[in-house]
N, C-alpha and C positions, 0 to 999 in steps of 0.2 A: 504494500500500500504506500503510495506516494504521500508526501506532506499535504499536497492539495486535496487528495482524496480523503485524508484524515480530517482536514479542516471542513470539508463539505459534509462528511458524515457527522461530525460534531455539531455543525450548525443545524443540520436536520434534526438531530436529537434535541438540541436546545429549543427549536421551534415546537417540537412535540411537548416538551415540558411546559413551555409558556402557554400552549394551547390548553393543556390540562388545567393549568392555574386559571386561565381565562374562563374556562367552562365551569369551574367550581368557585369563582370569585363571589364573595358575599356582599360586596358594596360596589357602587358605581365607580368610585375612585379606584378600586382594585382593577375593575374591568378596563378602565381607561389606561391605567399603568401597563397592564399586560398587553393590551392591544397595541400600544406604542412600542413596546419591546418586541412584539412579534413583527411589526412593520420594520423596525431597525434590523432585526435578525434576517428578515427576508431580503433586505437590500444587501446585507453582507453576503448571504448565500448567492444571490444573483451575481454579485461581483466575482465571487469565487468561481462560480460556474462559467462565467464569461472568460475569466483568466485561464481556466483549465482547458477551454476550447481553443485558445490561441496556441500556435506552435511555440515550442520553447525557443528562446532567443539565446544566441551564443553570448557569453559574457566577455 
């Protein structure tokens, strides 16, 4: 497993945890907080996926 694959898998796992927390949130404040974190993590995951699709550059 490459570092990029590891980060993608970790990001997907984090999204799952935040989704669970969102689904079980008891207050509107908690729901807003978890929804924002999910959106942030989705942006991170999208960036990781885009970078992993690009061919490796020579250093």
